[in-house]
PyMOL Python script that loads the backbone (N, CA, C, O; Angstrom):
from pymol import cmd

cmd.read_pdbstr("""\
ATOM      1  N   MET A   1     -13.858  -9.363  -1.104  1.00  0.00           N
ATOM      2  CA  MET A   1     -14.081 -10.492  -1.985  1.00  0.00           C
ATOM      3  C   MET A   1     -12.861 -10.687  -2.888  1.00  0.00           C
ATOM      4  O   MET A   1     -12.390  -9.737  -3.513  1.00  0.00           O
ATOM      5  N   GLN A   2     -12.371 -11.876  -2.952  1.00  0.00           N
ATOM      6  CA  GLN A   2     -11.214 -12.216  -3.783  1.00  0.00           C
ATOM      7  C   GLN A   2     -11.689 -12.541  -5.196  1.00  0.00           C
ATOM      8  O   GLN A   2     -12.552 -13.399  -5.384  1.00  0.00           O
ATOM      9  N   LEU A   3     -11.127 -11.857  -6.183  1.00  0.00           N
ATOM     10  CA  LEU A   3     -11.482 -12.131  -7.580  1.00  0.00           C
ATOM     11  C   LEU A   3     -10.569 -13.199  -8.151  1.00  0.00           C
ATOM     12  O   LEU A   3      -9.409 -13.290  -7.749  1.00  0.00           O
ATOM     13  N   PRO A   4     -11.066 -14.016  -9.085  1.00  0.00           N
ATOM     14  CA  PRO A   4     -10.210 -15.009  -9.741  1.00  0.00           C
ATOM     15  C   PRO A   4      -9.069 -14.327 -10.487  1.00  0.00           C
ATOM     16  O   PRO A   4      -9.189 -13.175 -10.903  1.00  0.00           O
ATOM     17  N   MET A   5      -7.973 -15.040 -10.650  1.00  0.00           N
ATOM     18  CA  MET A   5      -6.811 -14.498 -11.334  1.00  0.00           C
ATOM     19  C   MET A   5      -7.198 -14.017 -12.743  1.00  0.00           C
ATOM     20  O   MET A   5      -7.925 -14.704 -13.460  1.00  0.00           O
ATOM     21  N   GLY A   6      -6.708 -12.839 -13.129  1.00  0.00           N
ATOM     22  CA  GLY A   6      -6.991 -12.304 -14.452  1.00  0.00           C
ATOM     23  C   GLY A   6      -8.191 -11.374 -14.495  1.00  0.00           C
ATOM     24  O   GLY A   6      -8.433 -10.726 -15.514  1.00  0.00           O
ATOM     25  N   PHE A   7      -8.942 -11.299 -13.410  1.00  0.00           N
ATOM     26  CA  PHE A   7     -10.113 -10.432 -13.367  1.00  0.00           C
ATOM     27  C   PHE A   7      -9.754  -9.134 -12.663  1.00  0.00           C
ATOM     28  O   PHE A   7      -8.919  -9.115 -11.759  1.00  0.00           O
ATOM     29  N   THR A   8     -10.390  -8.056 -13.084  1.00  0.00           N
ATOM     30  CA  THR A   8     -10.153  -6.753 -12.478  1.00  0.00           C
ATOM     31  C   THR A   8     -11.454  -6.218 -11.902  1.00  0.00           C
ATOM     32  O   THR A   8     -12.524  -6.793 -12.104  1.00  0.00           O
ATOM     33  N   HIS A   9     -11.344  -5.122 -11.192  1.00  0.00           N
ATOM     34  CA  HIS A   9     -12.518  -4.478 -10.617  1.00  0.00           C
ATOM     35  C   HIS A   9     -13.201  -3.545 -11.613  1.00  0.00           C
ATOM     36  O   HIS A   9     -14.234  -2.957 -11.295  1.00  0.00           O
ATOM     37  N   GLU A  10     -12.651  -3.405 -12.789  1.00  0.00           N
ATOM     38  CA  GLU A  10     -13.231  -2.496 -13.774  1.00  0.00           C
ATOM     39  C   GLU A  10     -14.641  -2.947 -14.167  1.00  0.00           C
ATOM     40  O   GLU A  10     -14.878  -4.121 -14.452  1.00  0.00           O
ATOM     41  N   GLN A  11     -15.547  -2.007 -14.174  1.00  0.00           N
ATOM     42  CA  GLN A  11     -16.928  -2.288 -14.546  1.00  0.00           C
ATOM     43  C   GLN A  11     -17.053  -2.479 -16.054  1.00  0.00           C
ATOM     44  O   GLN A  11     -16.283  -1.911 -16.828  1.00  0.00           O
ATOM     45  N   PHE A  12     -18.016  -3.271 -16.454  1.00  0.00           N
ATOM     46  CA  PHE A  12     -18.365  -3.389 -17.858  1.00  0.00           C
ATOM     47  C   PHE A  12     -19.307  -2.247 -18.213  1.00  0.00           C
ATOM     48  O   PHE A  12     -20.076  -1.784 -17.370  1.00  0.00           O
ATOM     49  N   VAL A  13     -19.245  -1.793 -19.467  1.00  0.00           N
ATOM     50  CA  VAL A  13     -20.169  -0.765 -19.949  1.00  0.00           C
ATOM     51  C   VAL A  13     -20.963  -1.338 -21.111  1.00  0.00           C
ATOM     52  O   VAL A  13     -20.546  -2.303 -21.752  1.00  0.00           O
ATOM     53  N   ASP A  14     -22.114  -0.728 -21.373  1.00  0.00           N
ATOM     54  CA  ASP A  14     -22.949  -1.193 -22.479  1.00  0.00           C
ATOM     55  C   ASP A  14     -22.446  -0.620 -23.811  1.00  0.00           C
ATOM     56  O   ASP A  14     -21.497   0.164 -23.850  1.00  0.00           O
ATOM     57  N   GLY A  15     -23.089  -1.023 -24.872  1.00  0.00           N
ATOM     58  CA  GLY A  15     -22.664  -0.619 -26.209  1.00  0.00           C
ATOM     59  C   GLY A  15     -22.709   0.874 -26.446  1.00  0.00           C
ATOM     60  O   GLY A  15     -21.844   1.416 -27.133  1.00  0.00           O
ATOM     61  N   GLN A  16     -23.706   1.554 -25.887  1.00  0.00           N
ATOM     62  CA  GLN A  16     -23.811   2.997 -26.107  1.00  0.00           C
ATOM     63  C   GLN A  16     -22.663   3.748 -25.442  1.00  0.00           C
ATOM     64  O   GLN A  16     -22.074   4.646 -26.043  1.00  0.00           O
ATOM     65  N   ARG A  17     -22.347   3.384 -24.214  1.00  0.00           N
ATOM     66  CA  ARG A  17     -21.229   4.056 -23.524  1.00  0.00           C
ATOM     67  C   ARG A  17     -19.907   3.753 -24.209  1.00  0.00           C
ATOM     68  O   ARG A  17     -19.048   4.629 -24.314  1.00  0.00           O
ATOM     69  N   ALA A  18     -19.733   2.516 -24.678  1.00  0.00           N
ATOM     70  CA  ALA A  18     -18.505   2.153 -25.389  1.00  0.00           C
ATOM     71  C   ALA A  18     -18.402   2.912 -26.715  1.00  0.00           C
ATOM     72  O   ALA A  18     -17.328   3.391 -27.078  1.00  0.00           O
ATOM     73  N   ALA A  19     -19.522   3.019 -27.434  1.00  0.00           N
ATOM     74  CA  ALA A  19     -19.540   3.753 -28.705  1.00  0.00           C
ATOM     75  C   ALA A  19     -19.239   5.230 -28.471  1.00  0.00           C
ATOM     76  O   ALA A  19     -18.499   5.844 -29.240  1.00  0.00           O
ATOM     77  N   ASP A  20     -19.805   5.795 -27.423  1.00  0.00           N
ATOM     78  CA  ASP A  20     -19.527   7.199 -27.088  1.00  0.00           C
ATOM     79  C   ASP A  20     -18.044   7.400 -26.804  1.00  0.00           C
ATOM     80  O   ASP A  20     -17.451   8.386 -27.242  1.00  0.00           O
ATOM     81  N   PHE A  21     -17.447   6.464 -26.069  1.00  0.00           N
ATOM     82  CA  PHE A  21     -16.017   6.546 -25.761  1.00  0.00           C
ATOM     83  C   PHE A  21     -15.181   6.559 -27.044  1.00  0.00           C
ATOM     84  O   PHE A  21     -14.230   7.332 -27.161  1.00  0.00           O
ATOM     85  N   LEU A  22     -15.540   5.702 -28.004  1.00  0.00           N
ATOM     86  CA  LEU A  22     -14.784   5.610 -29.253  1.00  0.00           C
ATOM     87  C   LEU A  22     -15.170   6.682 -30.268  1.00  0.00           C
ATOM     88  O   LEU A  22     -14.435   6.940 -31.221  1.00  0.00           O
ATOM     89  N   GLY A  23     -16.326   7.301 -30.053  1.00  0.00           N
ATOM     90  CA  GLY A  23     -16.779   8.320 -30.998  1.00  0.00           C
ATOM     91  C   GLY A  23     -17.310   7.727 -32.291  1.00  0.00           C
ATOM     92  O   GLY A  23     -17.174   8.319 -33.361  1.00  0.00           O
ATOM     93  N   VAL A  24     -17.915   6.551 -32.181  1.00  0.00           N
ATOM     94  CA  VAL A  24     -18.491   5.887 -33.359  1.00  0.00           C
ATOM     95  C   VAL A  24     -19.963   5.588 -33.071  1.00  0.00           C
ATOM     96  O   VAL A  24     -20.373   5.543 -31.912  1.00  0.00           O
ATOM     97  N   PRO A  25     -20.752   5.384 -34.122  1.00  0.00           N
ATOM     98  CA  PRO A  25     -22.146   4.985 -33.891  1.00  0.00           C
ATOM     99  C   PRO A  25     -22.226   3.619 -33.194  1.00  0.00           C
ATOM    100  O   PRO A  25     -21.361   2.766 -33.389  1.00  0.00           O
ATOM    101  N   ARG A  26     -23.258   3.426 -32.393  1.00  0.00           N
ATOM    102  CA  ARG A  26     -23.452   2.165 -31.670  1.00  0.00           C
ATOM    103  C   ARG A  26     -23.516   0.983 -32.627  1.00  0.00           C
ATOM    104  O   ARG A  26     -22.955  -0.073 -32.336  1.00  0.00           O
ATOM    105  N   LYS A  27     -24.191   1.142 -33.769  1.00  0.00           N
ATOM    106  CA  LYS A  27     -24.301   0.047 -34.738  1.00  0.00           C
ATOM    107  C   LYS A  27     -22.933  -0.367 -35.267  1.00  0.00           C
ATOM    108  O   LYS A  27     -22.682  -1.553 -35.481  1.00  0.00           O
ATOM    109  N   THR A  28     -22.054   0.598 -35.475  1.00  0.00           N
ATOM    110  CA  THR A  28     -20.700   0.288 -35.944  1.00  0.00           C
ATOM    111  C   THR A  28     -19.951  -0.537 -34.897  1.00  0.00           C
ATOM    112  O   THR A  28     -19.297  -1.528 -35.223  1.00  0.00           O
ATOM    113  N   LEU A  29     -20.056  -0.117 -33.649  1.00  0.00           N
ATOM    114  CA  LEU A  29     -19.393  -0.837 -32.568  1.00  0.00           C
ATOM    115  C   LEU A  29     -19.907  -2.273 -32.463  1.00  0.00           C
ATOM    116  O   LEU A  29     -19.119  -3.209 -32.330  1.00  0.00           O
ATOM    117  N   LEU A  30     -21.223  -2.442 -32.523  1.00  0.00           N
ATOM    118  CA  LEU A  30     -21.797  -3.783 -32.407  1.00  0.00           C
ATOM    119  C   LEU A  30     -21.416  -4.655 -33.593  1.00  0.00           C
ATOM    120  O   LEU A  30     -21.223  -5.861 -33.441  1.00  0.00           O
ATOM    121  N   SER A  31     -21.307  -4.060 -34.765  1.00  0.00           N
ATOM    122  CA  SER A  31     -20.860  -4.803 -35.945  1.00  0.00           C
ATOM    123  C   SER A  31     -19.424  -5.286 -35.752  1.00  0.00           C
ATOM    124  O   SER A  31     -19.109  -6.430 -36.079  1.00  0.00           O
ATOM    125  N   LEU A  32     -18.556  -4.429 -35.226  1.00  0.00           N
ATOM    126  CA  LEU A  32     -17.176  -4.826 -34.944  1.00  0.00           C
ATOM    127  C   LEU A  32     -17.133  -5.954 -33.918  1.00  0.00           C
ATOM    128  O   LEU A  32     -16.323  -6.873 -34.033  1.00  0.00           O
ATOM    129  N   ALA A  33     -18.006  -5.882 -32.918  1.00  0.00           N
ATOM    130  CA  ALA A  33     -18.058  -6.924 -31.888  1.00  0.00           C
ATOM    131  C   ALA A  33     -18.498  -8.255 -32.484  1.00  0.00           C
ATOM    132  O   ALA A  33     -17.906  -9.296 -32.196  1.00  0.00           O
ATOM    133  N   ARG A  34     -19.540  -8.220 -33.319  1.00  0.00           N
ATOM    134  CA  ARG A  34     -20.048  -9.471 -33.934  1.00  0.00           C
ATOM    135  C   ARG A  34     -19.001 -10.137 -34.813  1.00  0.00           C
ATOM    136  O   ARG A  34     -18.913 -11.364 -34.857  1.00  0.00           O
ATOM    137  N   ARG A  35     -18.203  -9.328 -35.517  1.00  0.00           N
ATOM    138  CA  ARG A  35     -17.162  -9.870 -36.410  1.00  0.00           C
ATOM    139  C   ARG A  35     -15.923 -10.318 -35.646  1.00  0.00           C
ATOM    140  O   ARG A  35     -15.055 -10.990 -36.204  1.00  0.00           O
ATOM    141  N   GLY A  36     -15.842  -9.951 -34.383  1.00  0.00           N
ATOM    142  CA  GLY A  36     -14.655 -10.300 -33.601  1.00  0.00           C
ATOM    143  C   GLY A  36     -13.498  -9.359 -33.843  1.00  0.00           C
ATOM    144  O   GLY A  36     -12.359  -9.677 -33.500  1.00  0.00           O
ATOM    145  N   SER A  37     -13.772  -8.196 -34.432  1.00  0.00           N
ATOM    146  CA  SER A  37     -12.723  -7.224 -34.726  1.00  0.00           C
ATOM    147  C   SER A  37     -12.319  -6.420 -33.503  1.00  0.00           C
ATOM    148  O   SER A  37     -11.231  -5.845 -33.462  1.00  0.00           O
ATOM    149  N   ILE A  38     -13.192  -6.380 -32.508  1.00  0.00           N
ATOM    150  CA  ILE A  38     -12.931  -5.609 -31.299  1.00  0.00           C
ATOM    151  C   ILE A  38     -13.239  -6.507 -30.101  1.00  0.00           C
ATOM    152  O   ILE A  38     -14.148  -7.334 -30.153  1.00  0.00           O
ATOM    153  N   LEU A  39     -12.481  -6.337 -29.036  1.00  0.00           N
ATOM    154  CA  LEU A  39     -12.686  -7.176 -27.853  1.00  0.00           C
ATOM    155  C   LEU A  39     -14.013  -6.819 -27.197  1.00  0.00           C
ATOM    156  O   LEU A  39     -14.231  -5.673 -26.804  1.00  0.00           O
ATOM    157  N   ALA A  40     -14.889  -7.797 -27.083  1.00  0.00           N
ATOM    158  CA  ALA A  40     -16.215  -7.606 -26.494  1.00  0.00           C
ATOM    159  C   ALA A  40     -16.597  -8.862 -25.731  1.00  0.00           C
ATOM    160  O   ALA A  40     -16.058  -9.943 -25.969  1.00  0.00           O
ATOM    161  N   HIS A  41     -17.518  -8.702 -24.825  1.00  0.00           N
ATOM    162  CA  HIS A  41     -17.940  -9.807 -23.970  1.00  0.00           C
ATOM    163  C   HIS A  41     -19.429 -10.049 -24.179  1.00  0.00           C
ATOM    164  O   HIS A  41     -20.256  -9.278 -23.691  1.00  0.00           O
ATOM    165  N   PRO A  42     -19.783 -11.123 -24.905  1.00  0.00           N
ATOM    166  CA  PRO A  42     -21.202 -11.398 -25.161  1.00  0.00           C
ATOM    167  C   PRO A  42     -21.879 -12.045 -23.958  1.00  0.00           C
ATOM    168  O   PRO A  42     -21.300 -12.889 -23.274  1.00  0.00           O
ATOM    169  N   LEU A  43     -23.100 -11.634 -23.724  1.00  0.00           N
ATOM    170  CA  LEU A  43     -23.928 -12.245 -22.691  1.00  0.00           C
ATOM    171  C   LEU A  43     -25.125 -12.869 -23.374  1.00  0.00           C
ATOM    172  O   LEU A  43     -25.693 -12.277 -24.291  1.00  0.00           O
ATOM    173  N   GLY A  44     -25.511 -14.036 -22.949  1.00  0.00           N
ATOM    174  CA  GLY A  44     -26.679 -14.679 -23.533  1.00  0.00           C
ATOM    175  C   GLY A  44     -26.305 -15.792 -24.488  1.00  0.00           C
ATOM    176  O   GLY A  44     -25.143 -15.964 -24.858  1.00  0.00           O
ATOM    177  N   GLU A  45     -27.308 -16.534 -24.873  1.00  0.00           N
ATOM    178  CA  GLU A  45     -27.151 -17.695 -25.758  1.00  0.00           C
ATOM    179  C   GLU A  45     -27.841 -17.423 -27.086  1.00  0.00           C
ATOM    180  O   GLU A  45     -28.642 -16.495 -27.197  1.00  0.00           O
ATOM    181  N   GLY A  46     -27.534 -18.222 -28.077  1.00  0.00           N
ATOM    182  CA  GLY A  46     -28.220 -18.120 -29.358  1.00  0.00           C
ATOM    183  C   GLY A  46     -27.659 -17.056 -30.265  1.00  0.00           C
ATOM    184  O   GLY A  46     -26.515 -16.626 -30.117  1.00  0.00           O
ATOM    185  N   MET A  47     -28.489 -16.633 -31.214  1.00  0.00           N
ATOM    186  CA  MET A  47     -28.066 -15.686 -32.251  1.00  0.00           C
ATOM    187  C   MET A  47     -27.878 -14.260 -31.724  1.00  0.00           C
ATOM    188  O   MET A  47     -26.983 -13.546 -32.176  1.00  0.00           O
ATOM    189  N   ARG A  48     -28.702 -13.853 -30.786  1.00  0.00           N
ATOM    190  CA  ARG A  48     -28.648 -12.480 -30.307  1.00  0.00           C
ATOM    191  C   ARG A  48     -27.918 -12.423 -28.963  1.00  0.00           C
ATOM    192  O   ARG A  48     -28.192 -13.200 -28.048  1.00  0.00           O
ATOM    193  N   HIS A  49     -27.000 -11.495 -28.879  1.00  0.00           N
ATOM    194  CA  HIS A  49     -26.227 -11.319 -27.648  1.00  0.00           C
ATOM    195  C   HIS A  49     -26.414  -9.898 -27.136  1.00  0.00           C
ATOM    196  O   HIS A  49     -26.704  -8.978 -27.900  1.00  0.00           O
ATOM    197  N   THR A  50     -26.247  -9.743 -25.855  1.00  0.00           N
ATOM    198  CA  THR A  50     -26.066  -8.433 -25.259  1.00  0.00           C
ATOM    199  C   THR A  50     -24.569  -8.287 -25.088  1.00  0.00           C
ATOM    200  O   THR A  50     -23.925  -9.150 -24.492  1.00  0.00           O
ATOM    201  N   TRP A  51     -24.014  -7.214 -25.599  1.00  0.00           N
ATOM    202  CA  TRP A  51     -22.572  -7.031 -25.565  1.00  0.00           C
ATOM    203  C   TRP A  51     -22.175  -6.086 -24.449  1.00  0.00           C
ATOM    204  O   TRP A  51     -22.855  -5.094 -24.186  1.00  0.00           O
ATOM    205  N   ARG A  52     -21.072  -6.402 -23.797  1.00  0.00           N
ATOM    206  CA  ARG A  52     -20.491  -5.537 -22.775  1.00  0.00           C
ATOM    207  C   ARG A  52     -19.018  -5.322 -23.116  1.00  0.00           C
ATOM    208  O   ARG A  52     -18.370  -6.166 -23.734  1.00  0.00           O
ATOM    209  N   PHE A  53     -18.519  -4.176 -22.696  1.00  0.00           N
ATOM    210  CA  PHE A  53     -17.171  -3.755 -23.050  1.00  0.00           C
ATOM    211  C   PHE A  53     -16.472  -3.202 -21.818  1.00  0.00           C
ATOM    212  O   PHE A  53     -17.117  -2.781 -20.858  1.00  0.00           O
ATOM    213  N   ARG A  54     -15.147  -3.210 -21.861  1.00  0.00           N
ATOM    214  CA  ARG A  54     -14.334  -2.554 -20.840  1.00  0.00           C
ATOM    215  C   ARG A  54     -13.601  -1.401 -21.513  1.00  0.00           C
ATOM    216  O   ARG A  54     -12.974  -1.574 -22.559  1.00  0.00           O
ATOM    217  N   ILE A  55     -13.686  -0.233 -20.908  1.00  0.00           N
ATOM    218  CA  ILE A  55     -13.064   0.957 -21.487  1.00  0.00           C
ATOM    219  C   ILE A  55     -11.559   0.755 -21.661  1.00  0.00           C
ATOM    220  O   ILE A  55     -11.006   1.177 -22.677  1.00  0.00           O
ATOM    221  N   SER A  56     -10.887   0.127 -20.709  1.00  0.00           N
ATOM    222  CA  SER A  56      -9.438  -0.082 -20.820  1.00  0.00           C
ATOM    223  C   SER A  56      -9.103  -0.962 -22.024  1.00  0.00           C
ATOM    224  O   SER A  56      -8.092  -0.738 -22.690  1.00  0.00           O
ATOM    225  N   GLU A  57      -9.940  -1.956 -22.306  1.00  0.00           N
ATOM    226  CA  GLU A  57      -9.698  -2.828 -23.463  1.00  0.00           C
ATOM    227  C   GLU A  57      -9.929  -2.066 -24.762  1.00  0.00           C
ATOM    228  O   GLU A  57      -9.207  -2.264 -25.739  1.00  0.00           O
ATOM    229  N   LEU A  58     -10.931  -1.199 -24.775  1.00  0.00           N
ATOM    230  CA  LEU A  58     -11.180  -0.377 -25.970  1.00  0.00           C
ATOM    231  C   LEU A  58     -10.017   0.574 -26.207  1.00  0.00           C
ATOM    232  O   LEU A  58      -9.579   0.752 -27.343  1.00  0.00           O
ATOM    233  N   ALA A  59      -9.516   1.184 -25.141  1.00  0.00           N
ATOM    234  CA  ALA A  59      -8.385   2.111 -25.274  1.00  0.00           C
ATOM    235  C   ALA A  59      -7.150   1.381 -25.806  1.00  0.00           C
ATOM    236  O   ALA A  59      -6.443   1.908 -26.665  1.00  0.00           O
ATOM    237  N   SER A  60      -6.889   0.184 -25.304  1.00  0.00           N
ATOM    238  CA  SER A  60      -5.748  -0.607 -25.785  1.00  0.00           C
ATOM    239  C   SER A  60      -5.929  -0.971 -27.252  1.00  0.00           C
ATOM    240  O   SER A  60      -4.973  -0.941 -28.026  1.00  0.00           O
ATOM    241  N   TRP A  61      -7.164  -1.318 -27.636  1.00  0.00           N
ATOM    242  CA  TRP A  61      -7.455  -1.675 -29.024  1.00  0.00           C
ATOM    243  C   TRP A  61      -7.175  -0.487 -29.944  1.00  0.00           C
ATOM    244  O   TRP A  61      -6.563  -0.647 -31.000  1.00  0.00           O
ATOM    245  N   VAL A  62      -7.622   0.701 -29.541  1.00  0.00           N
ATOM    246  CA  VAL A  62      -7.397   1.902 -30.356  1.00  0.00           C
ATOM    247  C   VAL A  62      -5.900   2.165 -30.488  1.00  0.00           C
ATOM    248  O   VAL A  62      -5.419   2.456 -31.583  1.00  0.00           O
ATOM    249  N   GLN A  63      -5.164   2.066 -29.390  1.00  0.00           N
ATOM    250  CA  GLN A  63      -3.731   2.310 -29.435  1.00  0.00           C
ATOM    251  C   GLN A  63      -3.017   1.309 -30.336  1.00  0.00           C
ATOM    252  O   GLN A  63      -2.035   1.656 -30.994  1.00  0.00           O
ATOM    253  N   SER A  64      -3.499   0.078 -30.371  1.00  0.00           N
ATOM    254  CA  SER A  64      -2.861  -0.930 -31.215  1.00  0.00           C
ATOM    255  C   SER A  64      -3.139  -0.684 -32.692  1.00  0.00           C
ATOM    256  O   SER A  64      -2.412  -1.180 -33.553  1.00  0.00           O
ATOM    257  N   LYS A  65      -4.192   0.083 -32.990  1.00  0.00           N
ATOM    258  CA  LYS A  65      -4.555   0.372 -34.373  1.00  0.00           C
ATOM    259  C   LYS A  65      -3.944   1.661 -34.893  1.00  0.00           C
ATOM    260  O   LYS A  65      -4.112   1.983 -36.069  1.00  0.00           O
ATOM    261  N   THR A  66      -3.242   2.406 -34.052  1.00  0.00           N
ATOM    262  CA  THR A  66      -2.657   3.671 -34.451  1.00  0.00           C
ATOM    263  C   THR A  66      -1.547   3.423 -35.462  1.00  0.00           C
ATOM    264  O   THR A  66      -0.666   2.590 -35.246  1.00  0.00           O
ATOM    265  N   VAL A  67      -1.602   4.154 -36.563  1.00  0.00           N
ATOM    266  CA  VAL A  67      -0.578   4.034 -37.600  1.00  0.00           C
ATOM    267  C   VAL A  67      -0.030   5.414 -37.919  1.00  0.00           C
ATOM    268  O   VAL A  67      -0.700   6.426 -37.712  1.00  0.00           O
ATOM    269  N   GLU A  68       1.182   5.444 -38.418  1.00  0.00           N
ATOM    270  CA  GLU A  68       1.792   6.701 -38.817  1.00  0.00           C
ATOM    271  C   GLU A  68       1.255   7.089 -40.180  1.00  0.00           C
ATOM    272  O   GLU A  68       1.085   6.240 -41.055  1.00  0.00           O
ATOM    273  N   SER A  69       0.992   8.352 -40.354  1.00  0.00           N
ATOM    274  CA  SER A  69       0.422   8.843 -41.602  1.00  0.00           C
ATOM    275  C   SER A  69       1.404   8.687 -42.753  1.00  0.00           C
ATOM    276  O   SER A  69       2.587   8.999 -42.620  1.00  0.00           O
ATOM    277  N   ASP A  70       0.901   8.201 -43.887  1.00  0.00           N
ATOM    278  CA  ASP A  70       1.696   8.104 -45.104  1.00  0.00           C
ATOM    279  C   ASP A  70       1.217   9.139 -46.117  1.00  0.00           C
ATOM    280  O   ASP A  70       1.384   8.948 -47.322  1.00  0.00           O
ATOM    281  N   SER A  71       0.624  10.233 -45.641  1.00  0.00           N
ATOM    282  CA  SER A  71       0.024  11.204 -46.551  1.00  0.00           C
ATOM    283  C   SER A  71       1.054  11.869 -47.451  1.00  0.00           C
ATOM    284  O   SER A  71       0.695  12.402 -48.500  1.00  0.00           O
ATOM    285  N   HIS A  72       2.317  11.850 -47.069  1.00  0.00           N
ATOM    286  CA  HIS A  72       3.356  12.460 -47.897  1.00  0.00           C
ATOM    287  C   HIS A  72       3.813  11.535 -49.021  1.00  0.00           C
ATOM    288  O   HIS A  72       4.492  11.980 -49.947  1.00  0.00           O
ATOM    289  N   ARG A  73       3.457  10.276 -48.954  1.00  0.00           N
ATOM    290  CA  ARG A  73       3.909   9.290 -49.928  1.00  0.00           C
ATOM    291  C   ARG A  73       3.394   9.645 -51.323  1.00  0.00           C
ATOM    292  O   ARG A  73       2.222   9.980 -51.494  1.00  0.00           O
ATOM    293  N   GLY A  74       4.261   9.571 -52.297  1.00  0.00           N
ATOM    294  CA  GLY A  74       3.867   9.805 -53.676  1.00  0.00           C
ATOM    295  C   GLY A  74       3.957  11.255 -54.107  1.00  0.00           C
ATOM    296  O   GLY A  74       3.755  11.555 -55.284  1.00  0.00           O
ATOM    297  N   ARG A  75       4.252  12.152 -53.202  1.00  0.00           N
ATOM    298  CA  ARG A  75       4.399  13.555 -53.566  1.00  0.00           C
ATOM    299  C   ARG A  75       5.858  13.862 -53.837  1.00  0.00           C
ATOM    300  O   ARG A  75       6.760  13.283 -53.231  1.00  0.00           O
ATOM    301  N   LYS A  76       6.068  14.781 -54.757  1.00  0.00           N
ATOM    302  CA  LYS A  76       7.430  15.262 -54.991  1.00  0.00           C
ATOM    303  C   LYS A  76       7.801  16.205 -53.885  1.00  0.00           C
ATOM    304  O   LYS A  76       7.008  17.051 -53.471  1.00  0.00           O
ATOM    305  N   GLU A  77       9.018  16.053 -53.409  1.00  0.00           N
ATOM    306  CA  GLU A  77       9.468  16.957 -52.359  1.00  0.00           C
ATOM    307  C   GLU A  77       9.767  18.310 -52.963  1.00  0.00           C
ATOM    308  O   GLU A  77      10.408  18.406 -54.010  1.00  0.00           O
ATOM    309  N   GLU A  78       9.310  19.341 -52.312  1.00  0.00           N
ATOM    310  CA  GLU A  78       9.589  20.699 -52.764  1.00  0.00           C
ATOM    311  C   GLU A  78      10.752  21.240 -51.977  1.00  0.00           C
ATOM    312  O   GLU A  78      10.807  21.128 -50.752  1.00  0.00           O
ATOM    313  N   LYS A  79      11.679  21.828 -52.699  1.00  0.00           N
ATOM    314  CA  LYS A  79      12.816  22.436 -52.014  1.00  0.00           C
ATOM    315  C   LYS A  79      12.463  23.884 -51.693  1.00  0.00           C
ATOM    316  O   LYS A  79      11.938  24.616 -52.533  1.00  0.00           O
ATOM    317  N   ILE A  80      12.758  24.270 -50.483  1.00  0.00           N
ATOM    318  CA  ILE A  80      12.509  25.648 -50.069  1.00  0.00           C
ATOM    319  C   ILE A  80      13.740  26.463 -50.392  1.00  0.00           C
ATOM    320  O   ILE A  80      14.843  26.122 -49.964  1.00  0.00           O
ATOM    321  N   PRO A  81      13.559  27.576 -51.172  1.00  0.00           N
ATOM    322  CA  PRO A  81      14.741  28.388 -51.568  1.00  0.00           C
ATOM    323  C   PRO A  81      15.377  29.070 -50.398  1.00  0.00           C
ATOM    324  O   PRO A  81      16.369  29.781 -50.563  1.00  0.00           O
TER     325      PRO A  81
END
""", "prot")
cmd.dss("prot")
cmd.show_as("cartoon", "prot")
cmd.util.cbc("prot")
cmd.orient("prot")
């Protein structure tokens, strides 16, 4: 079967599997999806949606959010004798 351009063979996962992958509670993941903060695919019409996710998209999202630690900022540097 030929897939339309831009589509992959990767399966969609439900909210629980996506939350487990990210290590966050399911409610947190669904809240991020509703706000549009994380890439998600809504199914259904109206106010309530069933959300589906792709693990590769979640992994890319996490990598894009990675920041370098600034924990040393504001501390005086100690010189080692």
